[in-house]
CHARMM-style PDB file with segment names, atoms N, HN, CA, C and O in Angstrom:
ATOM      1  N   UNK     1       0.854  -1.186   0.010  1.00  0.00      PROA
ATOM      2  CA  UNK     1      -0.066  -0.009  -0.051  1.00  0.00      PROA
ATOM      3  C   UNK     1       0.718   1.258  -0.012  1.00  0.00      PROA
ATOM      4  O   UNK     1       0.279   2.328  -0.436  1.00  0.00      PROA
ATOM      5  N   UNK     2       2.044   1.070   0.581  1.00  0.00      PROA
ATOM      6  HN  UNK     2       2.400   0.202   0.926  1.00  0.00      PROA
ATOM      7  CA  UNK     2       2.894   2.410   0.610  1.00  0.00      PROA
ATOM      8  C   UNK     2       3.296   2.877  -0.663  1.00  0.00      PROA
ATOM      9  O   UNK     2       3.364   4.083  -0.897  1.00  0.00      PROA
ATOM     10  N   UNK     3       3.600   1.909  -1.603  1.00  0.00      PROA
ATOM     11  HN  UNK     3       3.545   0.929  -1.413  1.00  0.00      PROA
ATOM     12  CA  UNK     3       4.021   2.314  -2.906  1.00  0.00      PROA
ATOM     13  C   UNK     3       3.009   3.128  -3.591  1.00  0.00      PROA
ATOM     14  O   UNK     3       3.242   4.252  -4.035  1.00  0.00      PROA
ATOM     15  N   UNK     4       1.793   2.479  -3.669  1.00  0.00      PROA
ATOM     16  HN  UNK     4       1.604   1.565  -3.309  1.00  0.00      PROA
ATOM     17  CA  UNK     4       0.536   3.153  -4.204  1.00  0.00      PROA
ATOM     18  C   UNK     4       0.362   4.555  -3.456  1.00  0.00      PROA
ATOM     19  O   UNK     4       0.326   5.589  -4.125  1.00  0.00      PROA
ATOM     20  N   UNK     5       0.266   4.579  -2.213  1.00  0.00      PROA
ATOM     21  HN  UNK     5       0.295   3.740  -1.670  1.00  0.00      PROA
ATOM     22  CA  UNK     5       0.030   5.946  -1.604  1.00  0.00      PROA
ATOM     23  C   UNK     5       1.161   6.969  -1.985  1.00  0.00      PROA
ATOM     24  O   UNK     5       0.900   8.150  -2.217  1.00  0.00      PROA
ATOM     25  N   UNK     6       2.395   6.466  -2.035  1.00  0.00      PROA
ATOM     26  HN  UNK     6       2.608   5.507  -1.847  1.00  0.00      PROA
ATOM     27  CA  UNK     6       3.372   7.518  -2.349  1.00  0.00      PROA
ATOM     28  C   UNK     6       3.315   7.900  -3.886  1.00  0.00      PROA
ATOM     29  O   UNK     6       3.665   9.012  -4.282  1.00  0.00      PROA
ATOM     30  N   UNK     7       2.935   7.081  -4.572  1.00  0.00      PROA
ATOM     31  HN  UNK     7       2.651   6.178  -4.250  1.00  0.00      PROA
ATOM     32  CA  UNK     7       2.858   7.232  -6.093  1.00  0.00      PROA
ATOM     33  C   UNK     7       1.574   8.198  -6.430  1.00  0.00      PROA
ATOM     34  O   UNK     7       1.460   8.745  -7.527  1.00  0.00      PROA
ATOM     35  N   UNK     8       0.643   8.345  -5.395  1.00  0.00      PROA
ATOM     36  HN  UNK     8       0.736   7.901  -4.504  1.00  0.00      PROA
ATOM     37  CA  UNK     8      -0.481   9.239  -5.571  1.00  0.00      PROA
ATOM     38  C   UNK     8      -0.110  10.674  -4.976  1.00  0.00      PROA
ATOM     39  O   UNK     8      -0.818  11.674  -5.096  1.00  0.00      PROA
ATOM     40  N   UNK     9       1.103  10.611  -4.324  1.00  0.00      PROA
ATOM     41  HN  UNK     9       1.679   9.799  -4.227  1.00  0.00      PROA
ATOM     42  CA  UNK     9       1.427  11.919  -3.707  1.00  0.00      PROA
ATOM     43  C   UNK     9       1.350  12.068  -2.174  1.00  0.00      PROA
ATOM     44  O   UNK     9       1.796  13.061  -1.599  1.00  0.00      PROA
ATOM     45  N   UNK    10       0.722  10.962  -1.495  1.00  0.00      PROA
ATOM     46  HN  UNK    10       0.360  10.155  -1.962  1.00  0.00      PROA
ATOM     47  CA  UNK    10       0.573  10.783  -0.132  1.00  0.00      PROA
ATOM     48  C   UNK    10       2.013  10.690   0.481  1.00  0.00      PROA
ATOM     49  O   UNK    10       2.954  10.074  -0.020  1.00  0.00      PROA
ATOM     50  N   UNK    11       2.028  11.464   1.744  1.00  0.00      PROA
ATOM     51  HN  UNK    11       1.264  11.965   2.151  1.00  0.00      PROA
ATOM     52  CA  UNK    11       3.248  11.344   2.546  1.00  0.00      PROA
ATOM     53  C   UNK    11       3.034  10.809   3.933  1.00  0.00      PROA
ATOM     54  O   UNK    11       2.008  11.141   4.527  1.00  0.00      PROA
ATOM     55  N   UNK    12       3.871  10.045   4.481  1.00  0.00      PROA
ATOM     56  HN  UNK    12       4.704   9.776   3.999  1.00  0.00      PROA
ATOM     57  CA  UNK    12       3.786   9.643   5.820  1.00  0.00      PROA
ATOM     58  C   UNK    12       3.345  10.602   6.811  1.00  0.00      PROA
ATOM     59  O   UNK    12       3.901  11.699   6.749  1.00  0.00      PROA
ATOM     60  N   UNK    13       2.471  10.437   7.710  1.00  0.00      PROA
ATOM     61  HN  UNK    13       2.019   9.546   7.761  1.00  0.00      PROA
ATOM     62  CA  UNK    13       2.144  11.450   8.698  1.00  0.00      PROA
ATOM     63  C   UNK    13       1.799  10.948  10.139  1.00  0.00      PROA
ATOM     64  O   UNK    13       0.809  11.248  10.806  1.00  0.00      PROA
ATOM     65  N   UNK    14       2.878  10.082  10.486  1.00  0.00      PROA
ATOM     66  HN  UNK    14       3.682   9.838   9.944  1.00  0.00      PROA
ATOM     67  CA  UNK    14       2.736   9.424  11.788  1.00  0.00      PROA
ATOM     68  C   UNK    14       2.038   8.095  11.907  1.00  0.00      PROA
ATOM     69  O   UNK    14       1.772   7.396  10.929  1.00  0.00      PROA
ATOM     70  N   UNK    15       1.760   7.788  13.126  1.00  0.00      PROA
ATOM     71  HN  UNK    15       1.976   8.355  13.921  1.00  0.00      PROA
ATOM     72  CA  UNK    15       1.105   6.446  13.327  1.00  0.00      PROA
ATOM     73  C   UNK    15       0.265   6.369  14.597  1.00  0.00      PROA
ATOM     74  O   UNK    15       0.518   7.133  15.528  1.00  0.00      PROA
ATOM     75  N   UNK    16      -0.634   5.562  14.668  1.00  0.00      PROA
ATOM     76  HN  UNK    16      -0.841   4.941  13.911  1.00  0.00      PROA
ATOM     77  CA  UNK    16      -1.506   5.336  15.864  1.00  0.00      PROA
ATOM     78  C   UNK    16      -1.634   3.830  16.130  1.00  0.00      PROA
ATOM     79  O   UNK    16      -1.096   3.019  15.377  1.00  0.00      PROA
ATOM     80  N   UNK    17      -2.331   3.468  17.178  1.00  0.00      PROA
ATOM     81  HN  UNK    17      -2.768   4.127  17.790  1.00  0.00      PROA
ATOM     82  CA  UNK    17      -2.626   2.089  17.439  1.00  0.00      PROA
ATOM     83  C   UNK    17      -4.199   1.846  17.493  1.00  0.00      PROA
ATOM     84  O   UNK    17      -4.960   2.746  17.848  1.00  0.00      PROA
ATOM     85  N   UNK    18      -4.629   0.631  17.137  1.00  0.00      PROA
ATOM     86  HN  UNK    18      -4.011  -0.100  16.849  1.00  0.00      PROA
ATOM     87  CA  UNK    18      -5.866   0.238  17.160  1.00  0.00      PROA
ATOM     88  C   UNK    18      -6.007  -1.291  17.534  1.00  0.00      PROA
ATOM     89  O   UNK    18      -4.982  -1.871  17.890  1.00  0.00      PROA
ATOM     90  N   UNK    19      -7.070  -1.911  17.487  1.00  0.00      PROA
ATOM     91  HN  UNK    19      -7.903  -1.439  17.198  1.00  0.00      PROA
ATOM     92  CA  UNK    19      -7.238  -3.306  17.738  1.00  0.00      PROA
ATOM     93  C   UNK    19      -7.841  -3.877  16.432  1.00  0.00      PROA
ATOM     94  O   UNK    19      -8.831  -3.407  15.873  1.00  0.00      PROA
ATOM     95  N   UNK    20      -7.165  -4.891  16.035  1.00  0.00      PROA
ATOM     96  HN  UNK    20      -6.360  -5.273  16.490  1.00  0.00      PROA
ATOM     97  CA  UNK    20      -7.562  -5.608  14.834  1.00  0.00      PROA
ATOM     98  C   UNK    20      -7.579  -7.071  15.090  1.00  0.00      PROA
ATOM     99  O   UNK    20      -6.544  -7.703  15.301  1.00  0.00      PROA
ATOM    100  N   UNK    21      -8.828  -7.635  15.069  1.00  0.00      PROA
ATOM    101  HN  UNK    21      -9.669  -7.122  14.897  1.00  0.00      PROA
ATOM    102  CA  UNK    21      -8.974  -9.092  15.307  1.00  0.00      PROA
ATOM    103  C   UNK    21      -8.636  -9.450  16.700  1.00  0.00      PROA
ATOM    104  O   UNK    21      -8.265 -10.590  16.977  1.00  0.00      PROA
ATOM    105  N   UNK    22      -8.761  -8.424  17.679  1.00  0.00      PROA
ATOM    106  HN  UNK    22      -9.062  -7.497  17.455  1.00  0.00      PROA
ATOM    107  CA  UNK    22      -8.430  -8.656  19.054  1.00  0.00      PROA
ATOM    108  C   UNK    22      -6.994  -8.524  19.447  1.00  0.00      PROA
ATOM    109  O   UNK    22      -6.585  -8.804  20.574  1.00  0.00      PROA
ATOM    110  N   UNK    23      -6.219  -8.068  18.432  1.00  0.00      PROA
ATOM    111  HN  UNK    23      -6.551  -7.840  17.517  1.00  0.00      PROA
ATOM    112  CA  UNK    23      -4.691  -7.772  18.632  1.00  0.00      PROA
ATOM    113  C   UNK    23      -4.360  -6.342  18.404  1.00  0.00      PROA
ATOM    114  O   UNK    23      -4.902  -5.727  17.485  1.00  0.00      PROA
ATOM    115  N   UNK    24      -3.537  -5.810  19.158  1.00  0.00      PROA
ATOM    116  HN  UNK    24      -3.097  -6.309  19.904  1.00  0.00      PROA
ATOM    117  CA  UNK    24      -2.874  -4.531  18.862  1.00  0.00      PROA
ATOM    118  C   UNK    24      -2.314  -4.479  17.302  1.00  0.00      PROA
ATOM    119  O   UNK    24      -1.682  -5.393  16.774  1.00  0.00      PROA
ATOM    120  N   UNK    25      -2.642  -3.338  16.728  1.00  0.00      PROA
ATOM    121  HN  UNK    25      -3.156  -2.595  17.157  1.00  0.00      PROA
ATOM    122  CA  UNK    25      -2.161  -3.182  15.325  1.00  0.00      PROA
ATOM    123  C   UNK    25      -1.846  -1.722  15.019  1.00  0.00      PROA
ATOM    124  O   UNK    25      -2.653  -0.811  15.206  1.00  0.00      PROA
ATOM    125  N   UNK    26      -0.559  -1.556  14.512  1.00  0.00      PROA
ATOM    126  HN  UNK    26       0.096  -2.296  14.360  1.00  0.00      PROA
ATOM    127  CA  UNK    26      -0.186  -0.178  14.100  1.00  0.00      PROA
ATOM    128  C   UNK    26      -1.021   0.411  12.901  1.00  0.00      PROA
ATOM    129  O   UNK    26      -1.213  -0.254  11.883  1.00  0.00      PROA
ATOM    130  N   UNK    27      -1.442   1.512  13.043  1.00  0.00      PROA
ATOM    131  HN  UNK    27      -1.286   2.052  13.871  1.00  0.00      PROA
ATOM    132  CA  UNK    27      -2.014   2.288  12.028  1.00  0.00      PROA
ATOM    133  C   UNK    27      -1.217   3.314  11.341  1.00  0.00      PROA
ATOM    134  O   UNK    27      -0.923   4.306  12.008  1.00  0.00      PROA
ATOM    135  N   UNK    28      -0.801   3.244  10.077  1.00  0.00      PROA
ATOM    136  HN  UNK    28      -1.040   2.439   9.535  1.00  0.00      PROA
ATOM    137  CA  UNK    28       0.166   4.273   9.549  1.00  0.00      PROA
ATOM    138  C   UNK    28      -0.851   5.404   9.012  1.00  0.00      PROA
ATOM    139  O   UNK    28      -1.860   5.114   8.370  1.00  0.00      PROA
ATOM    140  N   UNK    29      -0.513   6.603   9.313  1.00  0.00      PROA
ATOM    141  HN  UNK    29       0.307   6.838   9.834  1.00  0.00      PROA
ATOM    142  CA  UNK    29      -1.340   7.838   8.840  1.00  0.00      PROA
ATOM    143  C   UNK    29      -0.515   8.431   7.622  1.00  0.00      PROA
ATOM    144  O   UNK    29       0.713   8.445   7.531  1.00  0.00      PROA
ATOM    145  N   UNK    30      -1.464   8.935   6.674  1.00  0.00      PROA
ATOM    146  HN  UNK    30      -2.462   8.924   6.748  1.00  0.00      PROA
ATOM    147  CA  UNK    30      -0.800   9.365   5.580  1.00  0.00      PROA
ATOM    148  C   UNK    30      -1.613  10.669   5.209  1.00  0.00      PROA
ATOM    149  O   UNK    30      -2.806  10.763   5.500  1.00  0.00      PROA
ATOM    150  N   UNK    31      -0.925  11.667   4.557  1.00  0.00      PROA
ATOM    151  HN  UNK    31       0.044  11.590   4.320  1.00  0.00      PROA
ATOM    152  CA  UNK    31      -1.545  13.020   4.027  1.00  0.00      PROA
ATOM    153  C   UNK    31      -1.205  13.129   2.834  1.00  0.00      PROA
ATOM    154  O   UNK    31      -0.280  12.528   2.288  1.00  0.00      PROA
ATOM    155  N   UNK    32      -2.151  14.132   2.217  1.00  0.00      PROA
ATOM    156  HN  UNK    32      -2.903  14.620   2.661  1.00  0.00      PROA
ATOM    157  CA  UNK    32      -1.998  14.526   0.804  1.00  0.00      PROA
ATOM    158  C   UNK    32      -2.171  15.986   0.887  1.00  0.00      PROA
ATOM    159  O   UNK    32      -3.285  16.479   1.062  1.00  0.00      PROA
ATOM    160  N   UNK    33      -1.034  16.734   0.761  1.00  0.00      PROA
ATOM    161  HN  UNK    33      -0.129  16.333   0.620  1.00  0.00      PROA
ATOM    162  CA  UNK    33      -1.172  18.192   0.638  1.00  0.00      PROA
ATOM    163  C   UNK    33      -1.546  18.679  -0.578  1.00  0.00      PROA
ATOM    164  O   UNK    33      -1.395  17.989  -1.587  1.00  0.00      PROA
ATOM    165  N   UNK    34      -2.065  19.893  -0.626  1.00  0.00      PROA
ATOM    166  HN  UNK    34      -2.188  20.453   0.193  1.00  0.00      PROA
ATOM    167  CA  UNK    34      -2.536  20.570  -1.860  1.00  0.00      PROA
ATOM    168  C   UNK    34      -1.274  20.553  -2.874  1.00  0.00      PROA
ATOM    169  O   UNK    34      -1.409  20.193  -4.044  1.00  0.00      PROA
ATOM    170  N   UNK    35      -0.193  20.918  -2.402  1.00  0.00      PROA
ATOM    171  HN  UNK    35      -0.083  21.211  -1.452  1.00  0.00      PROA
ATOM    172  CA  UNK    35       1.058  20.923  -3.201  1.00  0.00      PROA
ATOM    173  C   UNK    35       1.198  19.657  -3.992  1.00  0.00      PROA
ATOM    174  O   UNK    35       1.308  19.641  -5.218  1.00  0.00      PROA
ATOM    175  N   UNK    36       1.188  18.471  -3.132  1.00  0.00      PROA
ATOM    176  HN  UNK    36       1.099  18.484  -2.136  1.00  0.00      PROA
ATOM    177  CA  UNK    36       1.427  17.166  -3.790  1.00  0.00      PROA
ATOM    178  C   UNK    36       0.205  16.762  -4.626  1.00  0.00      PROA
ATOM    179  O   UNK    36       0.366  15.908  -5.497  1.00  0.00      PROA
ATOM    180  N   UNK    37      -0.920  17.271  -4.443  1.00  0.00      PROA
ATOM    181  HN  UNK    37      -1.050  17.965  -3.735  1.00  0.00      PROA
ATOM    182  CA  UNK    37      -2.129  16.742  -5.205  1.00  0.00      PROA
ATOM    183  C   UNK    37      -2.222  17.561  -6.531  1.00  0.00      PROA
ATOM    184  O   UNK    37      -2.344  16.999  -7.619  1.00  0.00      PROA
ATOM    185  N   UNK    38      -2.161  18.873  -6.394  1.00  0.00      PROA
ATOM    186  HN  UNK    38      -2.062  19.330  -5.510  1.00  0.00      PROA
ATOM    187  CA  UNK    38      -2.243  19.774  -7.635  1.00  0.00      PROA
ATOM    188  C   UNK    38      -1.706  19.242  -8.910  1.00  0.00      PROA
ATOM    189  O   UNK    38      -2.408  19.195  -9.920  1.00  0.00      PROA
ATOM    190  N   UNK    39      -0.365  18.803  -8.881  1.00  0.00      PROA
ATOM    191  HN  UNK    39       0.206  18.841  -8.061  1.00  0.00      PROA
ATOM    192  CA  UNK    39       0.190  18.367 -10.208  1.00  0.00      PROA
ATOM    193  C   UNK    39      -0.608  17.178 -10.971  1.00  0.00      PROA
ATOM    194  O   UNK    39      -0.652  17.112 -12.200  1.00  0.00      PROA
ATOM    195  N   UNK    40      -1.130  16.400 -10.248  1.00  0.00      PROA
ATOM    196  HN  UNK    40      -1.094  16.454  -9.250  1.00  0.00      PROA
ATOM    197  CA  UNK    40      -1.784  15.255 -10.731  1.00  0.00      PROA
ATOM    198  C   UNK    40      -3.257  15.436 -10.847  1.00  0.00      PROA
ATOM    199  O   UNK    40      -3.974  14.541 -11.295  1.00  0.00      PROA
ATOM    200  N   UNK    41      -3.735  16.642 -10.427  1.00  0.00      PROA
ATOM    201  HN  UNK    41      -3.153  17.369 -10.063  1.00  0.00      PROA
ATOM    202  CA  UNK    41      -5.183  16.910 -10.557  1.00  0.00      PROA
ATOM    203  C   UNK    41      -5.854  16.493 -11.715  1.00  0.00      PROA
ATOM    204  O   UNK    41      -5.248  16.687 -12.769  1.00  0.00      PROA
ATOM    205  N   UNK    42      -7.122  15.890 -11.782  1.00  0.00      PROA
ATOM    206  HN  UNK    42      -7.614  15.732 -10.926  1.00  0.00      PROA
ATOM    207  CA  UNK    42      -7.884  15.656 -12.791  1.00  0.00      PROA
ATOM    208  C   UNK    42      -9.040  16.604 -13.089  1.00  0.00      PROA
ATOM    209  O   UNK    42      -9.816  16.919 -12.186  1.00  0.00      PROA
ATOM    210  N   UNK    43      -9.165  17.033 -14.238  1.00  0.00      PROA
ATOM    211  HN  UNK    43      -8.535  16.777 -14.971  1.00  0.00      PROA
ATOM    212  CA  UNK    43     -10.342  17.888 -14.605  1.00  0.00      PROA
ATOM    213  C   UNK    43     -11.564  17.167 -15.163  1.00  0.00      PROA
ATOM    214  O   UNK    43     -12.602  17.781 -15.410  1.00  0.00      PROA
ATOM    215  N   UNK    44     -11.434  15.908 -15.350  1.00  0.00      PROA
ATOM    216  HN  UNK    44     -10.591  15.409 -15.149  1.00  0.00      PROA
ATOM    217  CA  UNK    44     -12.430  15.233 -16.232  1.00  0.00      PROA
ATOM    218  C   UNK    44     -13.352  14.294 -15.324  1.00  0.00      PROA
ATOM    219  O   UNK    44     -13.998  13.334 -15.743  1.00  0.00      PROA
ATOM    220  N   UNK    45     -13.292  14.758 -13.978  1.00  0.00      PROA
ATOM    221  HN  UNK    45     -12.766  15.538 -13.638  1.00  0.00      PROA
ATOM    222  CA  UNK    45     -14.117  14.111 -12.987  1.00  0.00      PROA
ATOM    223  C   UNK    45     -15.357  14.848 -12.689  1.00  0.00      PROA
ATOM    224  O   UNK    45     -15.308  16.048 -12.417  1.00  0.00      PROA
ATOM    225  N   UNK    46     -16.391  14.239 -12.721  1.00  0.00      PROA
ATOM    226  HN  UNK    46     -16.431  13.265 -12.941  1.00  0.00      PROA
ATOM    227  CA  UNK    46     -17.701  14.997 -12.380  1.00  0.00      PROA
ATOM    228  C   UNK    46     -18.442  14.430 -11.134  1.00  0.00      PROA
ATOM    229  O   UNK    46     -18.492  13.209 -10.986  1.00  0.00      PROA
ATOM    230  N   UNK    47     -18.971  15.198 -10.311  1.00  0.00      PROA
ATOM    231  HN  UNK    47     -18.930  16.189 -10.431  1.00  0.00      PROA
ATOM    232  CA  UNK    47     -19.785  14.619  -9.060  1.00  0.00      PROA
ATOM    233  C   UNK    47     -21.207  14.874  -9.353  1.00  0.00      PROA
ATOM    234  O   UNK    47     -21.640  15.961  -9.737  1.00  0.00      PROA
ATOM    235  N   UNK    48     -21.971  13.720  -9.134  1.00  0.00      PROA
ATOM    236  HN  UNK    48     -21.620  12.837  -8.823  1.00  0.00      PROA
ATOM    237  CA  UNK    48     -23.424  13.910  -9.411  1.00  0.00      PROA
ATOM    238  C   UNK    48     -24.168  13.543  -7.976  1.00  0.00      PROA
ATOM    239  O   UNK    48     -23.752  12.630  -7.263  1.00  0.00      PROA
ATOM    240  N   UNK    49     -25.119  14.220  -7.692  1.00  0.00      PROA
ATOM    241  HN  UNK    49     -25.457  14.962  -8.271  1.00  0.00      PROA
ATOM    242  CA  UNK    49     -25.942  13.795  -6.430  1.00  0.00      PROA
ATOM    243  C   UNK    49     -25.274  14.480  -5.158  1.00  0.00      PROA
ATOM    244  O   UNK    49     -25.630  14.148  -4.027  1.00  0.00      PROA
ATOM    245  N   UNK    50     -24.369  15.372  -5.357  1.00  0.00      PROA
ATOM    246  HN  UNK    50     -24.079  15.642  -6.275  1.00  0.00      PROA
ATOM    247  CA  UNK    50     -23.885  16.028  -4.088  1.00  0.00      PROA
ATOM    248  C   UNK    50     -24.854  16.930  -3.299  1.00  0.00      PROA
ATOM    249  O   UNK    50     -24.725  17.121  -2.089  1.00  0.00      PROA
ATOM    250  N   UNK    51     -25.784  17.447  -4.014  1.00  0.00      PROA
ATOM    251  HN  UNK    51     -25.889  17.292  -4.996  1.00  0.00      PROA
ATOM    252  CA  UNK    51     -26.778  18.155  -3.129  1.00  0.00      PROA
ATOM    253  C   UNK    51     -27.590  17.621  -2.176  1.00  0.00      PROA
ATOM    254  O   UNK    51     -28.023  18.217  -1.189  1.00  0.00      PROA
ATOM    255  N   UNK    52     -27.832  16.258  -2.549  1.00  0.00      PROA
ATOM    256  HN  UNK    52     -27.480  15.775  -3.350  1.00  0.00      PROA
ATOM    257  CA  UNK    52     -28.594  15.286  -1.516  1.00  0.00      PROA
ATOM    258  C   UNK    52     -27.926  15.140  -0.238  1.00  0.00      PROA
ATOM    259  O   UNK    52     -28.517  14.979   0.830  1.00  0.00      PROA
ATOM    260  N   UNK    53     -26.509  15.209  -0.411  1.00  0.00      PROA
ATOM    261  HN  UNK    53     -26.029  15.340  -1.278  1.00  0.00      PROA
ATOM    262  CA  UNK    53     -25.840  14.925   1.032  1.00  0.00      PROA
ATOM    263  C   UNK    53     -24.861  15.974   1.408  1.00  0.00      PROA
ATOM    264  O   UNK    53     -23.873  15.743   2.106  1.00  0.00      PROA
ATOM    265  N   UNK    54     -25.220  17.323   0.842  1.00  0.00      PROA
ATOM    266  HN  UNK    54     -26.022  17.511   0.275  1.00  0.00      PROA
ATOM    267  CA  UNK    54     -24.440  18.608   1.192  1.00  0.00      PROA
ATOM    268  C   UNK    54     -24.302  18.670   2.618  1.00  0.00      PROA
ATOM    269  O   UNK    54     -23.181  18.843   3.096  1.00  0.00      PROA
ATOM    270  N   UNK    55     -25.366  18.544   3.394  1.00  0.00      PROA
ATOM    271  HN  UNK    55     -26.277  18.404   3.006  1.00  0.00      PROA
ATOM    272  CA  UNK    55     -25.489  18.920   4.973  1.00  0.00      PROA
ATOM    273  C   UNK    55     -24.485  17.893   5.674  1.00  0.00      PROA
ATOM    274  O   UNK    55     -24.114  18.170   6.815  1.00  0.00      PROA
ATOM    275  N   UNK    56     -24.070  16.847   5.129  1.00  0.00      PROA
ATOM    276  HN  UNK    56     -24.371  16.622   4.202  1.00  0.00      PROA
ATOM    277  CA  UNK    56     -23.323  15.813   5.795  1.00  0.00      PROA
ATOM    278  C   UNK    56     -21.843  15.905   5.428  1.00  0.00      PROA
ATOM    279  O   UNK    56     -20.958  15.315   6.048  1.00  0.00      PROA
ATOM    280  N   UNK    57     -21.643  16.712   4.343  1.00  0.00      PROA
ATOM    281  HN  UNK    57     -22.362  17.191   3.839  1.00  0.00      PROA
ATOM    282  CA  UNK    57     -20.231  16.999   3.854  1.00  0.00      PROA
ATOM    283  C   UNK    57     -19.664  18.265   4.232  1.00  0.00      PROA
ATOM    284  O   UNK    57     -20.373  19.257   4.065  1.00  0.00      PROA
ATOM    285  N   UNK    58     -18.415  18.419   4.752  1.00  0.00      PROA
ATOM    286  HN  UNK    58     -17.838  17.613   4.887  1.00  0.00      PROA
ATOM    287  CA  UNK    58     -17.811  19.655   5.137  1.00  0.00      PROA
ATOM    288  C   UNK    58     -17.285  20.513   3.917  1.00  0.00      PROA
ATOM    289  O   UNK    58     -16.128  20.928   3.844  1.00  0.00      PROA
ATOM    290  N   UNK    59     -18.334  20.748   2.899  1.00  0.00      PROA
ATOM    291  HN  UNK    59     -19.274  20.411   2.958  1.00  0.00      PROA
ATOM    292  CA  UNK    59     -17.925  21.382   1.837  1.00  0.00      PROA
ATOM    293  C   UNK    59     -18.004  23.068   1.926  1.00  0.00      PROA
ATOM    294  O   UNK    59     -18.958  23.579   2.512  1.00  0.00      PROA
ATOM    295  N   UNK    60     -17.191  23.716   1.452  1.00  0.00      PROA
ATOM    296  HN  UNK    60     -16.416  23.301   0.976  1.00  0.00      PROA
ATOM    297  CA  UNK    60     -17.082  25.152   1.468  1.00  0.00      PROA
ATOM    298  C   UNK    60     -18.072  25.789   0.534  1.00  0.00      PROA
ATOM    299  OT1 UNK    60     -18.117  27.015   0.423  1.00  0.00      PROA
TER     300      UNK     60
END
């Protein structure tokens, strides 16, 4: 997963712990900054039905 995340511009951003199948498991955190995202930005993607869930999304 790390190779794919890095290829998409994500950067490591720390880690945390959770329980997975009853055992402690390390969760790696990743972040995608605007500067990393912008060069690969796609303009051919359209969203449909956003109005129906606008109150649940933190959109500006």
